[in-house]
All heavy atoms as an XYZ file, in Angstrom:
878
protein
N       7.549     -3.370     15.009
C       6.977     -4.349     14.125
C       6.312     -5.516     14.874
O       5.325     -6.034     14.376
C       8.047     -4.881     13.206
C       8.025     -4.442     11.799
S       8.501     -2.908     11.154
C      10.164     -2.713     11.497
N       6.853     -5.904     15.990
C       6.187     -6.998     16.708
C       4.723     -6.690     17.028
O       3.866     -7.574     16.964
C       7.009     -7.146     17.990
C       8.343     -6.590     17.663
C       8.092     -5.495     16.668
N       4.437     -5.431     17.346
C       3.060     -5.038     17.631
C       2.168     -5.274     16.408
O       1.081     -5.856     16.521
C       3.000     -3.566     18.046
C       1.594     -3.015     18.041
C       0.714     -3.319     19.058
C       1.155     -2.217     16.995
C      -0.591     -2.831     19.042
C      -0.141     -1.725     16.971
C      -1.015     -2.030     17.989
N       2.613     -4.821     15.229
C       1.801     -4.985     14.019
C       1.624     -6.460     13.674
O       0.554     -6.896     13.257
C       2.424     -4.248     12.835
C       2.355     -2.767     12.954
C       3.385     -1.886     12.925
C       1.176     -1.961     13.133
N       2.929     -0.603     13.082
C       1.579     -0.625     13.211
C      -0.183     -2.253     13.252
C       0.682      0.421     13.383
C      -1.072     -1.208     13.434
C      -0.640      0.104     13.494
N       2.691     -7.240     13.857
C       2.599     -8.675     13.552
C       1.590     -9.378     14.476
O       0.797    -10.196     14.023
C       3.967     -9.333     13.678
C       4.925     -8.922     12.594
C       6.232     -9.703     12.719
N       7.291     -9.145     11.934
C       7.396     -9.199     10.621
N       6.452     -9.792      9.928
N       8.412     -8.665      9.987
N       1.639     -9.033     15.754
C       0.703     -9.647     16.703
C      -0.724     -9.198     16.415
O      -1.657    -10.003     16.443
C       1.102     -9.313     18.149
C       0.179     -9.898     19.198
C       0.105    -11.420     19.222
O       0.891    -12.110     18.535
O      -0.767    -11.940     19.935
N      -0.907     -7.920     16.130
C      -2.245     -7.416     15.799
C      -2.768     -8.116     14.552
O      -3.938     -8.539     14.499
C      -2.213     -5.907     15.585
N      -1.921     -8.276     13.565
C      -2.319     -8.952     12.330
C      -2.695    -10.403     12.599
O      -3.707    -10.898     12.106
C      -1.182     -8.862     11.315
C      -1.473     -9.347      9.915
C      -2.606     -8.543      9.287
C      -0.220     -9.229      9.062
N      -1.920    -11.071     13.420
C      -2.208    -12.467     13.760
C      -3.569    -12.584     14.447
O      -4.378    -13.457     14.111
C      -1.114    -13.018     14.678
C      -1.265    -14.510     14.995
C      -0.272    -14.955     16.053
N      -0.588    -14.442     17.382
C      -1.566    -14.908     18.169
N      -2.340    -15.894     17.748
N      -1.776    -14.397     19.368
N      -3.842    -11.673     15.371
C      -5.115    -11.719     16.099
C      -6.307    -11.408     15.188
O      -7.340    -12.076     15.269
C      -5.082    -10.756     17.280
C      -4.145    -11.151     18.418
C      -4.040    -10.035     19.442
C      -4.588    -12.455     19.046
N      -6.171    -10.418     14.334
C      -7.266    -10.072     13.414
C      -7.520    -11.231     12.456
O      -8.675    -11.607     12.213
C      -6.953     -8.772     12.636
C      -7.941     -8.559     11.507
C      -6.944     -7.580     13.575
N      -6.441    -11.797     11.922
C      -6.599    -12.915     10.985
C      -7.260    -14.106     11.659
O      -8.156    -14.727     11.095
C      -5.227    -13.312     10.428
C      -5.307    -14.313      9.317
C      -3.964    -14.521      8.641
O      -3.157    -13.585      8.579
O      -3.745    -15.657      8.163
N      -6.843    -14.390     12.866
C      -7.402    -15.527     13.606
C      -8.878    -15.301     13.960
O      -9.692    -16.206     13.901
C      -6.596    -15.742     14.873
C      -7.041    -16.912     15.674
C      -6.124    -17.109     16.849
N      -6.652    -18.163     17.691
C      -6.292    -18.354     18.920
N      -5.400    -17.575     19.469
N      -6.807    -19.329     19.609
N      -9.203    -14.062     14.327
C     -10.555    -13.753     14.781
C     -11.528    -13.521     13.629
O     -12.651    -14.015     13.646
C     -10.536    -12.511     15.694
O      -9.605    -12.740     16.749
C     -11.896    -12.234     16.278
N     -11.101    -12.756     12.633
C     -12.023    -12.323     11.572
C     -11.690    -12.839     10.175
O     -12.543    -12.831      9.300
C     -12.068    -10.788     11.506
C     -12.512    -10.161     12.794
C     -11.594     -9.539     13.627
C     -13.841    -10.195     13.184
C     -11.996     -8.949     14.820
C     -14.252     -9.618     14.378
C     -13.316     -9.001     15.189
O     -13.719     -8.434     16.357
N     -10.454    -13.210      9.930
C     -10.049    -13.674      8.617
C      -9.382    -12.576      7.808
O      -9.355    -11.411      8.199
N      -8.853    -12.950      6.651
C      -8.072    -12.025      5.829
C      -8.929    -11.069      5.001
O      -8.400    -10.103      4.453
C      -7.084    -12.766      4.901
C      -6.053    -13.539      5.711
C      -7.824    -13.680      3.942
N     -10.202    -11.309      4.911
C     -11.070    -10.427      4.118
C     -11.734     -9.341      4.950
O     -12.552     -8.580      4.448
C     -12.130    -11.248      3.380
C     -11.508    -12.162      2.346
O     -10.518    -11.753      1.712
O     -12.008    -13.283      2.177
N     -11.368     -9.253      6.180
C     -11.910     -8.243      7.092
C     -11.112     -6.954      6.931
O      -9.882     -6.972      6.806
C     -11.821     -8.782      8.517
C     -12.526     -7.957      9.555
C     -13.912     -7.839      9.552
C     -11.817     -7.315     10.550
C     -14.566     -7.093     10.520
C     -12.458     -6.575     11.526
C     -13.839     -6.459     11.502
O     -14.478     -5.729     12.455
N     -11.791     -5.803      6.968
C     -11.114     -4.520      6.739
C      -9.950     -4.291      7.703
O      -8.894     -3.788      7.304
C     -12.095     -3.338      6.833
C     -11.377     -2.017      6.749
C     -10.900     -1.556      5.535
C     -11.121     -1.269      7.890
C     -10.198     -0.367      5.449
C     -10.417     -0.079      7.814
C      -9.964      0.370      6.593
O      -9.262      1.534      6.521
N     -10.100     -4.659      8.946
C      -9.026     -4.452      9.912
C      -7.767     -5.223      9.524
O      -6.649     -4.788      9.802
C      -9.493     -4.857     11.311
O      -8.535     -4.526     12.266
N      -7.929     -6.346      8.857
C      -6.771     -7.107      8.372
C      -6.053     -6.289      7.299
O      -4.821     -6.217      7.288
C      -7.201     -8.467      7.821
C      -6.053     -9.357      7.497
N      -5.408     -9.311      6.285
C      -5.415    -10.298      8.237
C      -4.428    -10.201      6.274
N      -4.422    -10.807      7.450
N      -6.822     -5.673      6.414
C      -6.225     -4.803      5.401
C      -5.443     -3.676      6.063
O      -4.278     -3.426      5.751
C      -7.301     -4.196      4.477
C      -6.782     -3.051      3.665
C      -6.097     -3.281      2.487
C      -6.936     -1.749      4.103
C      -5.576     -2.227      1.757
C      -6.426     -0.682      3.381
C      -5.746     -0.917      2.202
N      -6.085     -2.977      6.969
C      -5.491     -1.806      7.608
C      -4.221     -2.167      8.393
O      -3.208     -1.470      8.318
C      -6.522     -1.166      8.535
C      -6.164      0.204      9.014
C      -7.333      0.837      9.756
O      -7.991      0.148     10.558
O      -7.566      2.018      9.520
N      -4.258     -3.269      9.112
C      -3.102     -3.700      9.885
C      -1.975     -4.166      8.967
O      -0.805     -3.863      9.203
C      -3.498     -4.810     10.879
O      -4.599     -4.348     11.659
C      -2.350     -5.176     11.796
N      -2.323     -4.872      7.905
C      -1.321     -5.302      6.928
C      -0.651     -4.099      6.281
O       0.572     -4.070      6.098
C      -1.961     -6.170      5.840
O      -2.462     -7.357      6.374
N      -1.450     -3.106      5.922
C      -0.910     -1.876      5.332
C       0.058     -1.198      6.307
O       1.157     -0.783      5.924
C      -2.035     -0.920      4.944
C      -1.540      0.464      4.624
C      -0.916      0.732      3.407
C      -1.664      1.495      5.550
C      -0.428      1.996      3.119
C      -1.176      2.760      5.265
C      -0.563      3.007      4.049
O      -0.074      4.260      3.771
N      -0.312     -1.117      7.563
C       0.550     -0.486      8.572
C       1.862     -1.249      8.739
O       2.934     -0.645      8.851
C      -0.180     -0.390      9.909
O      -1.292      0.464      9.793
N       1.778     -2.565      8.729
C       2.985     -3.380      8.826
C       3.878     -3.149      7.610
O       5.076     -2.913      7.746
C       2.633     -4.863      8.963
C       3.811     -5.843      8.939
C       4.780     -5.571     10.089
C       3.293     -7.289      8.989
N       3.303     -3.181      6.423
C       4.086     -2.972      5.199
C       4.714     -1.583      5.189
O       5.878     -1.424      4.795
C       3.210     -3.163      3.968
N       3.971     -0.597      5.612
C       4.485      0.769      5.646
C       5.672      0.866      6.604
O       6.659      1.545      6.310
C       3.362      1.727      6.057
C       3.599      3.130      5.602
O       4.246      3.366      4.579
N       3.081      4.076      6.342
N       5.604      0.193      7.739
C       6.709      0.186      8.690
C       7.919     -0.558      8.129
O       9.055     -0.088      8.237
C       6.282     -0.478     10.002
O       5.276      0.274     10.627
N       7.683     -1.701      7.529
C       8.771     -2.500      6.967
C       9.491     -1.794      5.831
O      10.696     -1.973      5.635
C       8.223     -3.839      6.453
C       7.796     -4.850      7.497
C       6.970     -5.961      6.859
C       9.017     -5.421      8.213
N       8.758     -0.986      5.074
C       9.333     -0.307      3.901
C      10.469      0.634      4.271
O      11.315      0.945      3.425
C       8.246      0.458      3.165
N      10.525      1.066      5.510
C      11.568      1.975      5.939
C      12.907      1.316      6.211
O      13.887      1.997      6.506
N      12.975      0.003      6.101
C      14.197     -0.735      6.401
C      14.592     -1.603      5.214
O      13.745     -2.301      4.641
C      13.995     -1.633      7.625
C      13.578     -0.878      8.853
C      12.233     -0.756      9.180
C      14.525     -0.267      9.655
C      11.842     -0.051     10.310
C      14.141      0.440     10.782
C      12.802      0.557     11.108
N      15.873     -1.576      4.872
C      16.347     -2.405      3.760
C      15.947     -3.862      3.936
O      15.489     -4.506      2.992
C      17.867     -2.307      3.613
C      18.336     -0.949      3.124
O      17.526     -0.225      2.499
O      19.504     -0.606      3.370
N      16.096     -4.377      5.147
C      15.794     -5.783      5.412
C      14.299     -6.089      5.345
O      13.914     -7.244      5.214
C      16.336     -6.184      6.780
N      13.450     -5.073      5.428
C      12.011     -5.296      5.419
C      11.343     -5.059      4.079
O      10.154     -5.329      3.921
N      12.091     -4.567      3.106
C      11.462     -4.188      1.830
C      10.850     -5.356      1.071
O       9.770     -5.220      0.512
C      12.455     -3.434      0.962
C      12.671     -2.038      1.487
C      13.228     -1.088      0.463
N      13.501      0.168      1.124
C      14.706      0.656      1.338
N      15.763      0.000      0.897
N      14.862      1.794      1.969
N      11.501     -6.495      1.060
C      10.943     -7.640      0.332
C       9.592     -8.044      0.917
O       8.637     -8.314      0.175
C      11.915     -8.813      0.356
N       9.500     -8.061      2.235
C       8.229     -8.401      2.867
C       7.186     -7.316      2.614
O       6.007     -7.613      2.376
C       8.411     -8.618      4.368
C       7.170     -9.126      5.047
C       7.348     -9.400      6.532
O       8.470     -9.249      7.068
O       6.350     -9.770      7.166
N       7.605     -6.054      2.651
C       6.688     -4.946      2.366
C       6.143     -5.042      0.948
O       4.959     -4.785      0.714
C       7.384     -3.606      2.584
N       6.989     -5.433      0.010
C       6.552     -5.615     -1.382
C       5.511     -6.726     -1.459
O       4.463     -6.570     -2.085
C       7.752     -5.920     -2.303
C       8.609     -4.661     -2.484
C       7.296     -6.466     -3.651
C       9.954     -4.909     -3.142
N       5.796     -7.845     -0.811
C       4.861     -8.978     -0.852
C       3.513     -8.594     -0.238
O       2.456     -8.914     -0.798
C       5.455    -10.175     -0.109
N       3.542     -7.891      0.878
C       2.295     -7.491      1.534
C       1.525     -6.500      0.669
O       0.322     -6.665      0.450
C       2.569     -6.878      2.924
C       3.102     -7.950      3.880
C       1.305     -6.235      3.496
C       3.663     -7.389      5.180
N       2.207     -5.472      0.162
C       1.504     -4.459     -0.639
C       0.960     -5.049     -1.931
O      -0.155     -4.722     -2.343
C       2.386     -3.233     -0.895
O       3.550     -3.582     -1.603
N       1.715     -5.936     -2.573
C       1.211     -6.582     -3.797
C      -0.030     -7.426     -3.501
O      -1.002     -7.414     -4.262
C       2.294     -7.450     -4.441
C       3.354     -6.643     -5.157
O       3.160     -5.419     -5.381
O       4.396     -7.236     -5.511
N       0.000     -8.151     -2.390
C      -1.159     -8.948     -1.994
C      -2.366     -8.055     -1.723
O      -3.477     -8.347     -2.179
C      -0.831     -9.782     -0.755
C      -2.044    -10.556     -0.250
O      -2.555    -11.422     -0.991
O      -2.494    -10.272      0.879
N      -2.157     -6.973     -0.996
C      -3.265     -6.059     -0.690
C      -3.836     -5.435     -1.960
O      -5.063     -5.336     -2.106
C      -2.809     -4.965      0.282
C      -2.467     -5.435      1.687
C      -1.934     -4.273      2.513
C      -3.669     -6.079      2.363
N      -2.966     -5.031     -2.865
C      -3.454     -4.447     -4.127
C      -4.257     -5.480     -4.925
O      -5.296     -5.153     -5.493
C      -2.292     -3.908     -4.952
C      -1.698     -2.599     -4.442
C      -0.375     -2.298     -5.133
C      -2.686     -1.460     -4.643
N      -3.784     -6.708     -4.943
C      -4.485     -7.754     -5.696
C      -5.854     -8.068     -5.095
O      -6.830     -8.281     -5.812
C      -3.631     -9.020     -5.748
N      -5.935     -8.106     -3.779
C      -7.186     -8.507     -3.130
C      -8.151     -7.364     -2.864
O      -9.352     -7.592     -2.761
C      -6.874     -9.226     -1.802
C      -6.275    -10.602     -2.002
C      -6.087    -11.426     -0.744
N      -5.401    -10.746      0.347
C      -6.022    -10.357      1.477
N      -7.291    -10.592      1.665
N      -5.334     -9.765      2.421
N      -7.667     -6.121     -2.738
C      -8.532     -5.044     -2.284
C      -8.810     -3.951     -3.309
O      -9.676     -3.106     -3.072
C      -7.948     -4.421     -1.011
C      -8.091     -5.324      0.173
C      -7.235     -6.298      0.577
C      -9.174     -5.346      1.101
N      -7.720     -6.922      1.705
C      -8.903     -6.348      2.041
C     -10.343     -4.605      1.229
C      -9.752     -6.632      3.106
C     -11.189     -4.880      2.292
C     -10.883     -5.890      3.206
N      -8.099     -3.923     -4.416
C      -8.367     -2.889     -5.419
C      -9.815     -2.977     -5.878
O     -10.318     -4.056     -6.168
C      -7.410     -3.029     -6.623
O      -6.079     -2.761     -6.163
C      -7.752     -2.054     -7.732
N     -10.475     -1.837     -5.896
C     -11.865     -1.774     -6.324
C     -12.876     -1.905     -5.204
O     -14.067     -1.735     -5.418
N     -12.417     -2.188     -3.993
C     -13.342     -2.318     -2.858
C     -13.509     -0.962     -2.184
O     -12.528     -0.342     -1.769
C     -12.847     -3.368     -1.871
C     -12.848     -4.765     -2.477
C     -12.504     -5.808     -1.465
C     -12.551     -7.186     -2.114
N     -12.230     -8.242     -1.156
N     -14.735     -0.498     -2.068
C     -14.966      0.855     -1.543
C     -14.530      1.053     -0.090
O     -14.208      2.175      0.303
C     -16.473      1.043     -1.688
C     -17.046     -0.316     -1.838
C     -15.971     -1.179     -2.426
N     -14.457     -0.005      0.693
C     -14.110      0.162      2.098
C     -12.665      0.610      2.320
O     -12.317      1.069      3.404
C     -14.431     -1.081      2.925
C     -13.821     -2.366      2.420
C     -14.743     -3.195      1.544
O     -15.345     -2.655      0.604
O     -14.856     -4.390      1.798
N     -11.809      0.538      1.289
C     -10.430      0.991      1.469
C     -10.166      2.332      0.777
O      -9.016      2.752      0.675
C      -9.412     -0.058      0.992
C      -9.448     -0.234     -0.519
C      -9.597     -1.370      1.724
C      -8.195     -0.839     -1.084
N     -11.200      3.023      0.363
C     -11.026      4.269     -0.395
C     -10.172      5.294      0.332
O      -9.396      6.011     -0.288
C     -12.385      4.867     -0.739
N     -10.257      5.360      1.652
C      -9.491      6.370      2.368
C      -7.997      6.043      2.427
O      -7.187      6.894      2.775
C     -10.040      6.606      3.768
C      -9.782      5.521      4.754
C     -10.238      5.910      6.168
N      -9.819      4.915      7.117
C      -8.629      4.876      7.703
N      -7.738      5.789      7.445
N      -8.335      3.915      8.560
N      -7.596      4.818      2.076
C      -6.183      4.432      2.093
C      -5.668      3.924      0.747
O      -4.484      3.609      0.632
C      -5.948      3.333      3.145
C      -5.890      3.761      4.585
C      -5.748      2.555      5.501
C      -4.745      4.721      4.819
N      -6.523      3.844     -0.255
C      -6.106      3.232     -1.517
C      -4.913      3.946     -2.148
O      -3.914      3.313     -2.504
C      -7.265      3.167     -2.518
C      -6.857      2.513     -3.813
C      -6.679      1.140     -3.875
C      -6.610      3.263     -4.950
C      -6.269      0.523     -5.046
C      -6.196      2.663     -6.121
C      -6.034      1.293     -6.167
O      -5.614      0.692     -7.321
N      -4.983      5.249     -2.285
C      -3.886      5.984     -2.917
C      -2.608      5.865     -2.090
O      -1.505      5.774     -2.650
C      -4.267      7.444     -3.127
N      -2.731      5.841     -0.774
C      -1.548      5.678      0.080
C      -0.926      4.298     -0.103
O       0.300      4.156     -0.092
C      -1.914      5.901      1.547
O      -2.241      7.250      1.763
N      -1.757      3.280     -0.277
C      -1.244      1.931     -0.544
C      -0.486      1.903     -1.865
O       0.620      1.364     -1.943
C      -2.390      0.914     -0.565
C      -2.029     -0.506     -1.011
C      -0.996     -1.136     -0.083
C      -3.287     -1.361     -1.090
N      -1.056      2.491     -2.895
C      -0.379      2.527     -4.197
C       0.903      3.356     -4.091
O       1.940      2.975     -4.648
C      -1.303      3.071     -5.303
C      -0.560      3.168     -6.623
C      -2.530      2.176     -5.461
N       0.861      4.466     -3.361
C       2.059      5.288     -3.184
C       3.149      4.504     -2.448
O       4.339      4.634     -2.778
C       1.716      6.564     -2.436
N       2.758      3.681     -1.487
C       3.721      2.822     -0.801
C       4.391      1.891     -1.807
O       5.615      1.749     -1.829
C       3.029      2.009      0.299
C       3.835      0.866      0.908
C       5.092      1.386      1.604
C       2.976      0.065      1.867
N       3.591      1.280     -2.659
C       4.167      0.357     -3.657
C       5.072      1.115     -4.623
O       6.133      0.612     -5.022
C       3.045     -0.378     -4.414
C       3.587     -1.463     -5.335
C       4.381     -2.497     -4.526
N       4.918     -3.543     -5.359
C       6.202     -3.606     -5.752
N       7.062     -2.682     -5.386
N       6.621     -4.604     -6.496
N       4.691      2.324     -4.970
C       5.537      3.152     -5.842
C       6.868      3.463     -5.150
O       7.931      3.404     -5.782
C       4.822      4.447     -6.207
S       3.453      4.239     -7.358
N       6.819      3.793     -3.862
C       8.055      4.069     -3.118
C       8.958      2.836     -3.088
O      10.181      2.952     -3.167
C       7.735      4.511     -1.686
C       7.163      5.891     -1.582
C       7.153      6.464     -0.164
N       7.075      5.534      0.933
C       5.959      5.237      1.608
N       4.808      5.787      1.278
N       5.994      4.387      2.611
N       8.358      1.676     -2.988
C       9.146      0.442     -2.999
C       9.782      0.217     -4.370
O      10.920     -0.240     -4.459
C       8.277     -0.749     -2.576
C       7.862     -0.730     -1.103
C       6.704     -1.686     -0.858
C       9.049     -1.042     -0.205
N       9.050      0.543     -5.436
C       9.648      0.491     -6.784
C      10.826      1.448     -6.866
O      11.884      1.100     -7.384
C       8.622      0.872     -7.856
C       7.730     -0.240     -8.296
N       8.189     -1.453     -8.750
C       6.374     -0.310     -8.372
C       7.170     -2.225     -9.088
N       6.055     -1.557     -8.858
N      10.641      2.669     -6.362
C      11.718      3.662     -6.404
C      12.931      3.206     -5.610
O      14.074      3.389     -6.049
C      11.213      5.016     -5.897
C      10.197      5.720     -6.795
C       9.605      6.929     -6.083
C      10.832      6.114     -8.117
N      12.709      2.601     -4.458
C      13.811      2.102     -3.635
C      14.590      1.001     -4.350
O      15.789      0.832     -4.121
C      13.292      1.590     -2.291
N      13.924      0.286     -5.244
C      14.569     -0.776     -6.021
C      15.162     -0.253     -7.327
O      15.650     -1.030     -8.143
C      13.562     -1.887     -6.309
N      15.086      1.069     -7.535
C      15.621      1.654     -8.762
C      14.711      1.493     -9.969
O      15.156      1.594    -11.108
N      13.430      1.254     -9.729
C      12.463      1.009    -10.811
C      11.578      2.238    -11.010
O      10.371      2.200    -10.804
C      11.617     -0.221    -10.466
C      12.438     -1.470    -10.254
C      11.667     -2.619     -9.635
O      10.602     -2.388     -9.005
O      12.124     -3.759     -9.776
N      12.188      3.352    -11.421
C      11.461      4.607    -11.579
C      10.330      4.488    -12.607
O       9.245      5.011    -12.380
C      12.405      5.744    -11.985
C      11.670      7.057    -12.216
C      12.560      8.257    -12.231
N      13.160      8.549    -10.955
C      12.523      9.108     -9.927
N      11.262      9.411    -10.013
N      13.159      9.361     -8.802
N      10.563      3.821    -13.716
C       9.529      3.700    -14.756
C       8.292      2.974    -14.231
O       7.167      3.374    -14.504
C      10.075      2.984    -16.005
C      11.214      3.689    -16.685
C      12.567      3.422    -16.030
O      12.721      2.386    -15.333
O      13.471      4.261    -16.178
N       8.517      1.906    -13.472
C       7.390      1.161    -12.900
C       6.623      2.018    -11.904
O       5.388      1.999    -11.876
C       7.871     -0.119    -12.218
C       8.309     -1.199    -13.177
C       8.720     -2.448    -12.422
C       9.147     -3.543    -13.374
N       9.512     -4.776    -12.650
N       7.358      2.769    -11.089
C       6.711      3.633    -10.095
C       5.874      4.707    -10.778
O       4.722      4.949    -10.391
C       7.757      4.278     -9.189
N       6.431      5.340    -11.787
C       5.720      6.397    -12.503
C       4.482      5.854    -13.200
O       3.402      6.450    -13.114
C       6.656      7.068    -13.532
O       7.803      7.572    -12.835
C       5.976      8.206    -14.257
N       4.629      4.714    -13.865
C       3.493      4.115    -14.568
C       2.386      3.719    -13.590
O       1.201      3.982    -13.844
C       3.955      2.898    -15.368
N       2.755      3.110    -12.476
C       1.761      2.703    -11.475
C       1.041      3.915    -10.901
O      -0.183      3.901    -10.736
C       2.430      1.902    -10.354
C       1.521      1.382     -9.240
C       0.410      0.498     -9.793
C       2.353      0.636     -8.205
N       1.782      4.977    -10.621
C       1.170      6.197    -10.081
C       0.169      6.786    -11.073
O      -0.940      7.184    -10.691
C       2.245      7.219     -9.738
N       0.525      6.828    -12.343
C      -0.367      7.396    -13.360
C      -1.642      6.567    -13.512
O      -2.741      7.120    -13.612
C       0.357      7.514    -14.697
C       1.395      8.619    -14.712
C       2.141      8.684    -16.027
C       3.179      9.802    -16.009
N       3.959      9.836    -17.253
N      -1.494      5.256    -13.509
C      -2.667      4.377    -13.612
C      -3.574      4.562    -12.394
O      -4.789      4.677    -12.516
C      -2.240      2.899    -13.765
C      -3.414      1.956    -13.579
C      -1.594      2.668    -15.120
N      -2.974      4.612    -11.211
C      -3.759      4.751     -9.987
C      -4.492      6.086     -9.938
O      -5.629      6.152     -9.477
C      -2.863      4.605     -8.764
N      -3.854      7.145    -10.414
C      -4.503      8.459    -10.396
C      -5.748      8.505    -11.279
O      -6.648      9.297    -11.041
C      -3.515      9.552    -10.820
C      -2.484      9.914     -9.759
C      -1.380     10.768    -10.363
C      -3.142     10.620     -8.580
N      -5.806      7.637    -12.269
C      -6.964      7.583    -13.163
C      -8.119      6.778    -12.565
O      -9.236      6.845    -13.069
C      -6.560      6.981    -14.511
N      -7.860      6.066    -11.490
C      -8.895      5.235    -10.858
C      -9.724      6.078     -9.900
O      -9.192      6.920     -9.183
C      -8.262      4.066    -10.113
C      -7.553      3.077    -11.039
C      -7.114      1.858    -10.273
N      -8.244      1.133     -9.735
C      -8.883      0.142    -10.368
N      -8.498     -0.222    -11.555
N      -9.898     -0.469     -9.796
N     -11.018      5.808     -9.826
C     -11.868      6.581     -8.914
C     -11.538      6.343     -7.435
O     -11.791      7.206     -6.604
C     -13.282      6.097     -9.242
C     -13.125      4.829    -10.004
C     -11.767      4.860    -10.630
N     -10.928      5.216     -7.095
C     -10.602      4.903     -5.701
C      -9.640      5.912     -5.082
O      -9.620      6.099     -3.872
C      -9.962      3.511     -5.560
C     -10.867      2.375     -5.854
C     -10.723      1.878     -7.290
O     -10.309      2.642     -8.164
O     -11.041      0.705     -7.523
N      -8.813      6.534     -5.888
C      -7.807      7.433     -5.334
C      -8.405      8.734     -4.814
O      -7.778      9.425     -4.013
C      -6.716      7.777     -6.370
O      -7.327      8.387     -7.492
C      -5.948      6.554     -6.785
N      -9.611      9.065     -5.207
C     -10.216     10.343     -4.818
C     -10.442     10.456     -3.314
O     -10.423     11.559     -2.770
C     -11.533     10.534     -5.559
N     -10.624      9.357     -2.615
C     -10.918      9.399     -1.181
C      -9.703      9.555     -0.292
O      -9.830      9.613      0.916
N      -8.532      9.641     -0.873
C      -7.286      9.689     -0.113
C      -6.435     10.841     -0.628
O      -5.555     10.665     -1.454
C      -6.563      8.346     -0.261
C      -5.260      8.243      0.503
O      -4.840      9.222      1.140
O      -4.640      7.162      0.440
N      -6.704     12.042     -0.151
C      -6.028     13.230     -0.691
C      -4.524     13.236     -0.405
O      -3.741     13.656     -1.258
C      -6.680     14.508     -0.165
O      -6.630     14.535      1.237
N      -4.113     12.755      0.751
C      -2.675     12.705      1.067
C      -1.953     11.742      0.131
O      -0.907     12.061     -0.427
C      -2.481     12.295      2.519
C      -1.031     12.330      2.965
C      -0.883     11.943      4.426
O      -1.730     12.354      5.238
O       0.077     11.224      4.742
N      -2.519     10.560     -0.040
C      -1.930      9.581     -0.949
C      -1.968     10.062     -2.381
O      -1.027      9.846     -3.150
N      -3.046     10.731     -2.742
C      -3.179     11.259     -4.096
C      -2.071     12.280     -4.378
O      -1.492     12.291     -5.458
C      -4.566     11.886     -4.269
C      -4.918     12.185     -5.702
C      -6.326     12.727     -5.797
O      -6.710     13.594     -5.036
N      -7.080     12.217     -6.749
N      -1.766     13.132     -3.403
C      -0.682     14.117     -3.567
C       0.655     13.412     -3.768
O       1.467     13.833     -4.622
C      -0.632     15.049     -2.362
N       0.895     12.322     -3.029
C       2.137     11.564     -3.200
C       2.202     10.938     -4.588
O       3.255     10.944     -5.229
C       2.260     10.490     -2.118
C       2.694     11.047     -0.798
C       3.057      9.921      0.177
N       2.172     10.083      1.319
C       1.497      9.137      1.906
N       1.563      7.895      1.496
N       0.730      9.391      2.934
N       1.076     10.403     -5.041
C       1.048      9.799     -6.377
C       1.304     10.836     -7.466
O       2.020     10.558     -8.445
C      -0.292      9.110     -6.626
C      -0.533      7.814     -5.866
C      -1.930      7.297     -6.117
C       0.507      6.765     -6.254
N       0.743     12.026     -7.323
C       0.983     13.078     -8.303
C       2.453     13.443     -8.376
O       2.999     13.661     -9.461
C       0.132     14.313     -7.980
C      -1.330     14.124     -8.290
C      -2.153     15.354     -7.915
C      -3.624     15.119     -8.206
N      -4.469     16.251     -7.794
N       3.101     13.516     -7.229
C       4.534     13.821     -7.199
C       5.335     12.719     -7.880
O       6.262     12.999     -8.668
C       5.006     14.022     -5.761
N       4.996     11.472     -7.620
C       5.703     10.348     -8.240
C       5.459     10.338     -9.752
O       6.388     10.151    -10.530
C       5.286      9.012     -7.595
C       5.763      8.965     -6.140
C       5.822      7.818     -8.382
C       5.147      7.844     -5.311
N       4.216     10.562    -10.158
C       3.892     10.585    -11.585
C       4.626     11.711    -12.313
O       4.987     11.571    -13.486
C       2.390     10.731    -11.781
N       4.898     12.798    -11.603
C       5.611     13.940    -12.189
C       7.122     13.748    -12.141
O       7.874     14.609    -12.611
C       5.226     15.220    -11.470
N       7.570     12.647    -11.560
C       9.002     12.367    -11.507
C       9.716     12.992    -10.324
O      10.937     13.089    -10.326
N       8.968     13.396     -9.330
C       9.602     13.986     -8.129
C       9.719     13.000     -7.020
O       9.197     12.021     -6.888
C       8.792     15.191     -7.631
C       8.848     16.313     -8.631
C       8.113     17.528     -8.123
N       6.827     17.546     -8.837
C       5.670     17.846     -8.311
N       5.561     18.146     -7.072
N       4.581     17.836     -9.011
């Protein structure tokens, strides 16, 4: 995690938070944090921020479904199956999910209750 935090700090300092590399590095940090109980709250905050700021932007199409699937996994880890299923179904209806076949497969599984 220290690597992702330092990379994020450098990208933010150099290019700002609206730069694609900031999105990608933030996503990687959140994905890493999600694997640890102590990191889930931060992963939730990062993924929610990314979804709020980047949904609908074509430059994240290759990772959009994976980002939503990450947020769904965080809902599931918190025991919020209904929220995860609903979010997955909504995301699958969005055109942004088409560019991310791996994430799309994860969303389909979550939407189906698996």
